C-alpha positions, 0 to 999 in steps of 0.5 A: 579788140576791133571796137577799140580802134575803128573808123567811127573813132577816126571820124569822131577824131576828125570832127573833134579836130575841126571843133578844136580851139582856133589858135596857132596852126589851127588858124591857117588855111590848109593850102597855106599849111601845105605851102609852108610844109613844102617850103620847109622840106625844100630848105631843110633837105634841098639846102642841107645846112645844119644852121637853117635846119636848126632854125626851122626846127626851133620855129616848129617847136615854138609853133607847137607851143603856140598851137598846143595840139593834142598831146597823144598825136604829137607824142606819136609823131615825135617818137615814131622816128626816134629808134631809126634816128638813134641807129642812124646817128650811131652808124655814122658815129662809128662808121665815118671820121678820122678823129676818135672822141672816145672808145666803147667796148672796143668801138671808136666813136668819131667826131666827124661821124657824130657831126654828120649823124647829128645833122641827119637827126636834125633834118629828120626831126625838122621835117617831122615837126612840120609834118606833125604841125600840118597833119595834126591840125588839119583834117585829112579831107581838107588836106586832100582838098588843098592838094586838089587846089594845087593841081596835084593829079587826081589819081594821086589824091584819090590814091592817098584818100583810099590809102588813108581810108583802108589803112584803118581797116587793115589795122583792125584786121591785124588786131583781130588776127593778133587776138586770135593768135594770142588766144590759141597760144601764139604768144607763149614764147618768143619764137611763137610770137615771131612765128605768129607775127610773121604769119599775120604779116603774110596774111595781111599782105595777101588781103591787101592784094585781094582788097586792092583788086576788088576795089579796082574792079568796083571803081572800074564798074562805076565808070573808072578808067581801066588804065587809071 
């Protein structure tokens, strides 16, 4: 299973991204992309005005059409927060407001709550759209270089690089443990599936802690600062 998703594929994907046709966001310098991203986040969340968020979202979607990034990555970015956004909108709709719109199974949906929930969803997808445009069209190594150009502390940039590198290794370990649990009957029932995933999650947490300790001492042995 680990052969289906490994670091070599990630590296190949990064190289393919660098060779992608130069259009849209692909044409921009990574430093400019980060500036635009931070500006959008500031305007979207800092001002929290639905009209501005809507305009920024439309600009992001139009830029998507111009850029034409890989469909698979784009779909992943856009669908990842969907469930959370739906739950948030439902929570606002039934939990806030005084003007009921309709009632479903004895639960009232309020106009004010629906507007607030829609505003939250609008701001979430505005940020997600511009995050996708930035990270889908830019190899991660170039993003780290741009962060260094903006004088982001080295410890933060190095931490991001290590997180990116080892997240794939941990995912591979999860897949191997999941396959092992499945072959031993760990997914035959819903309860067994819950138990298997819980145990795998606990093991992954312990392995993350152990790996972080080993990485820390390995870097310290190579001249890293002990208190860094």
